[in-house]
N, C-alpha and C positions, 0 to 999 in steps of 0.2 A: 504494500500500500504506500502510495507516494506521500511524503511528509508535506503538510501544508506550509505555505509561505509564512514567515514570521517577520517581525519588524527588523530583525538583524539581517535578513536576507535582501532587503530592498536596496537597490542601487539605481540611480537615475542619471540620464545624460545631462539634464538641466540642474545645475547646482547654484546656490547663492554666492557666486564669486563675481566681482566686477573690477573694472579699472577706474571706476568713479570713486569719489570720496564722499563720506557722509556730509561734510560741511558744504561741499558744492551742491549736493542734492538738496539739502535743506535751504540753501540760499535760493535756488531755483524755485522751490516750493513757496517760499515767502514772497518772492517777486511775482508769483503768478505765471511763471513760464510753464509751458507744456512739458511734463515729465516723461522721461524714457523708462524702459523696463529696468535699466541699471539704477536709475534714480530711485525707483520704487523699492528695489531690493535693498539699497542702502538705508532707506527710511524704515522699512519693515524690520530690518535686523539691527537698527541703530549703529550701523557700520560693520562691514564684513571683515575688518582687520582684526577683530577679536571675537571670542566666543561669548554667547549670552547677550542679553539685552541690557544696555546701559541706561539706568533709570533717569539720569539727568538728561541724556540725549532724548530719551523717550518723551519727557515732559516738553521739550522744545518742539518735537513733532506734533504733539497734541495741541500745544498752544497755537502753532501755525494753522492747524486744521480747524480749530475752534474759531479763529479769526476769519478764516476763509468762509466758514459757515455763516458767520454773522454778516459778512459782506454780501453773500449770495442770497440768503433767505431771511436774514434778520433774527429776531428773538422768539419767534413763534415755534411752538412744538405742536405738530399736527397729529391727529388720530381720526379713526373712522368707526362708524357703527356697522359692524359686519358679522357675518355668520360663516363658519366653515361647515360645508356639507360635503364630506368626502363620500363618494357613492359606494365604493367597494374596496376591501382589503385584499381581494383575490389577485394574485400576481405570481408569475413564475419566471421573472427576469433574473432574480437572484443577486441583486446589488448587496454588497457586503457591509454597507454602512446603514442599512435599513432594517428596522424591526417593526415597521408598520404593516408590512405585507403578511399574508397567510398563503401557504401553498395552494394554488388554484385547484388542484385535484381534491382537496379536502372539502370543497363546496359541491362536489358532484353528488347526484342522487344515490348512486350505487356505492359510495364510499362508506366504510365503517369507522372512519377517523372523524372524531368530533373537532370542529373548528371553533375558535374563539372569535373569528372574524365576522364580517357582515357584508351583505350586498343589499342595496336599496333599489326598489323599483322606481321608475319615473314618477308614479303616483305618490309614493312615499316621499321622494325628494320634494315634490311640489307642496305637499302638506307641511313639511318641515320649514321650507322657505316662506310659505304663506303665513305661517304662525309667527316667524321671526319678523317679517315685514309689518305685520299687525302690531308688533311690539315697538317698531321704529327703525329697524336696520334697513340699509339701502344698498348693501353689497353682499353678494354671496360668493365665496371663494370655494372652488371645488377642484381637488386634486386627488386622483384615485389610482389604485393598482391597475395593472394591465390585464384585466379579466379576459380570458380567451374567447368568451362569447360576445365581447364588445365589438360592434361594427360601427362605422361612421353613420350609415343610414341604411334604408332598406335595399337600395341598389348595391351598396357595398356588401350587405348580408348575402344577397343572391350570388355575388361573385365569389365570396368565401365558401358558401355552400357548395358551389360547383368546382371548387379548386381540387385538382387531382391529388394533392398532398397537403391536407389541412394542417398536419403537424409542422410542416415546413414554414407555415405562416402563423403558427401559434393560434390556431382556431379550433374551437369546438362549438357546436350549435347550442343555443339556449336550453333546449330540451334536456341536455345532459345535466343541468344544474338545478338545484333546489329552487333558486331564485334567479330570474333573468334580470340583468341590468338594463335591458332594452338596447337602444343604440345611443351613440353620443348625441346625435341631434334630438332624440327623444328626451334625454336628460337635460340638455341645454334648454330646450323649449319648455320643459316642465318647471325648471327653476326660474325661467324668465316670467315672473308673475308680478303684477301690480307695479311695474316700473322699476323693479329692483335691477341693479347692475350686476351682470354675470361675468365673473372673473375666473376663467377656467381654460382647460386644454393646453397644457404644457407642450413643448416640442416633443417630449417623449410620448405623450398621449396622441399627438398629431401623427407621429411615426406609426403608432399602433393603428390609427384610424385610416391609414392608406395602404397597409400591408396587403400584399397579393394583387395590387393594382399598379398601373403606371401613372396614377394621378400625381399631380404636383402638390406641394404644400399650399400653394395659392388656392388650388381647387378645394382642398380640405378646409382651409380656413374660410373660404368664401361660403361654403355650405354651412359651416358652423355659425358664421355671422348672420346668415339668413335665418337660422334657427333661433337666434337671440343672443349669441355670444357678443360681449361688449369689449373685453380686454383679455390679454393673455398673461398668465404668470410665468415669468422667466425662470422657473425652477427646472430641475433635471440638469442644470448646468454643472453642478458640483465644482470640479476644476476642469477648465477647458484646455487641457493638455493631455494628449493621448497616452503618454507613458504613465500618467496617474490613473486615467480611466481604465486602463488595462488591468490595474490592480484592484480598484474598488468597485467597478461596475462594467466588466467586460462584455456583458450582454446588452448594454444600454446604447442609446443613440450616440453617435460619434460627435466630436467637437464640430466638424464641418457640417454634420447633419443638424445639430442644434442651431448653429448660426444660420443655416439655410432656412430652417423652419421659422425662426424669429424674423428674418428679413421678409419672408413670404407673408407672415402675419401683418407686418407693417405695410407691405405692398397692397393689401386689401383693405387698409384703413383701420387696423386694430392697434391701439396703443398697448404697451406692455411694461412689465417690470423686468428686472434682471437680478440675479443672485450669484453668490459664491458660497460654497460649503467647504469650510477650511478647518484645519486642526486635526487631520487624520494622518495620511502617509505623505502628503505633499510638503514641499519646502517653500521658502520665500520667493524663490525664482518662479515657481509654478504660480504662486498667487499674483505676482507682478505680471506674468504673461497673460493670465486670466483677465486682469484689469485692462490690459491693452486691447484684448479682443472685444471686451465689452465697449470700450471707448471707440474703437474702430466701427463697431456695429452702430453705435449711436451717431457717429459721423455720417454714416450712410443713410440712416433712417430718421433720426430725430424723434423717434416714437417711444423711447424709454422714459417713463415718468419718475422712477425711483430705483435705487440700487439697494439690495438687501443682503448684507453679510450675515451668514448663518454659521454659528460656531457648532462644530460637530459634537453631538451628544453621544458619547461612546458606550454608555451602559446598555446592556441587553442587545448589542449589535454583533453580528458575526465577526467584524474586524477586531473587536475587543475579545470576544470569546475564543477566537482562534489565535490570539497573541500576535496579530498583525500590527496592532497599536496597543499602547499601554495606557492611553488616556486621550483627552482632548486638548484644545488650545488653552494656554494660560491666560490670566487676566491681562497681562502685559500684551500678549498677542492680540487679544480681542480689541484692546484700545488702539493698538497700532493699525489693525486691519480697518477699523472704522476711520481712523485719521487719514491713512494713506488713500483709502477709497475717496474721501472728500478731496484730497489734494490732487490725485491723479485723474479722477473723472471730472474734468473741467467742463464737460458738456451735459452733465446730469445734475439737476438742481437738488434732488432730495436723496438723502441717505437715511436708511431706517435702522433704528435700534430695536431689536426683537426681544420683548420681555419674556416671550416663551422660551427663548434660548438662554437669555442672560439673567433672568429674574429682575425684580424691581430695583433693588439697590444698584446692582451692576449696570442694568439697563439705563438708569438715570445718569450714572457717571458717563456713559457713552454719549449722552446728549451734550456733554461738554468736551467731547473728543472729535466733533465734526458732524454728528448725526442731528437731524431736525425732525424726524418722524418717529412716532412711538407705536406703530402698528394699529390694531383695532381691538374691538371688544371680543370678537370671534365666537362667543357663545359656546362653541364646541371646538376642540382641538385634539385629534387623535394621534397624529403622526409623531410629534415630539414626545408626547406622554408615553406612547408605547415603546419608544426607544429609551426611556428612563428619565425623561425630563421631569423636573420636580416643581415647576413654577406655575402650575394651575392651568385652567382652561377658560378663564373669563376675567375681564377687567371692565368695571362699570365706568360711566362718565364721572361719577363721584371720585372713584379711584384716580382717574386721569387728572382731573382738576386739582386734586390734593397733591399728587406727586409732581406734576409739572410746576405748579405754583411754588412748591417747596424748594426748587432750585432756581427760583427767580425768573422763570421763563413764562411765556404767555400760552395758555391752553387754547387750541383752535380745533374745532370740529371741521373736517374736510370731506370732500367727495373723492371718489377714486382717482379722478384726473387732476385733482387739486384746483379745479376751476371754481368750485363753490367752497367758501370758507366762512366760518362763524366763530368770532372771538367770544370766549366764554368768560363772564365775570365771576370770579371765585366768591364774590359776596352776594350772589343772587341764586341760591339753590331753590328748588331741587334741580339736579342736573340730569338731563336726558337728551337724546338726539332730536334735531329739528330739521335736518336736511332731507330726510327720507320722505317717500310718498305718503306715508301714514304717521310720520313722526310729529309729535306735538310737545316734546320736552319731557314726557313722562319717562322715568327710569326704565331700562330694558327689563329688569327683573324686580319684583317686589322684594322687600327685606326678607320675608318668609322664604321665598324661592331661593334667594342667595344663601340663606342660612342652611337650607336643605342641601344645596349643591356642595357647600363647604364640608358637610358631614359625610359625603360619599367618597370613599377612597378611590384614587385613580387606578386604572388597570395597570398591572405590571407588564 
């Protein structure tokens, strides 16, 4: 039996070594010059001439990034009233950083294996979203496993049903499963209720939605847009360098494929976010290369509304369980990732601090390292929780106003595209959303509902 790869086995062609100096890189950052990959490596490492992070140098990078944030977007910290409605955990891609998925075969009718996962029908998704819209949310984010029964639409379903080798295209018909997820267009249409903004269909899901065809990504995203898709989450990016992807997600969409799909979404008029998932096997050179590919994409499209650094949550993931990694990113690395993202991505206005990944105290600190957005209420969050995240599944407007005000910044409710904004006065409670189609300022959950949620333990 072949021994699994461990952290000690990893060697990469791209390493954090440069001919640039930290002082030159920092001077360029302070002057607002466009940074190179070598500049970013120097800032992320606080200088490649020595091991470890130099805390004094780090503070200078954070100061430069915070100043740039103030120049670009001011003192407001934005957040949104949104819901996470992930349709299914069924997946068989096998990404080693993920513990959200459940093996797809465990959802089949004939299996004797009990699954802890879920699949929602389009009708169930509609009911969940409609209830949340009644409460005041106005964005639904949906990112799901790659269920083998998922097809783009009925035309795609017919193509997959007639495919001579369904296994080759990762397809099984809905009748094989206890619950059918329907099609992607069914789910998007179902969630597009009462004027809610639908933020869904990552490049990886778009790849799944065209398998077995010669359809372009433009065609896929055009059909999804017609079904009600409003914007695209730029997740599934992880690290956009192939030598890293070969370790952590060899079955996933490639770097070029991800970029092609994102550009296609922009070409059909869909705005999008972009992400990086760091703190696993990659090094600072990979992080810098990733930032350059995002910046180049934004130069070509102009459609990226925000960049979201996501710190790897290592607990309960195969990478950790198989000793490929021993932990995640340090606090210093988190701060530098946010700061260098702000300094490097000179064409993206908004950098997000994720309380789901960082927690409240650390997340607030990152708002002083270059970030200006603090996610959303989300109401439900399964992905990070199942990976071992410990920071909960909901933040109320009251939480947001209290936390943002505590660091001397201005709490602002915003729409997905940042075009609608409402400054909230901390002295005028109660606090609830007002930008949604049914939002009237009422808190999303009653106090009794919040207390009930707080007493329910998160899934392991």
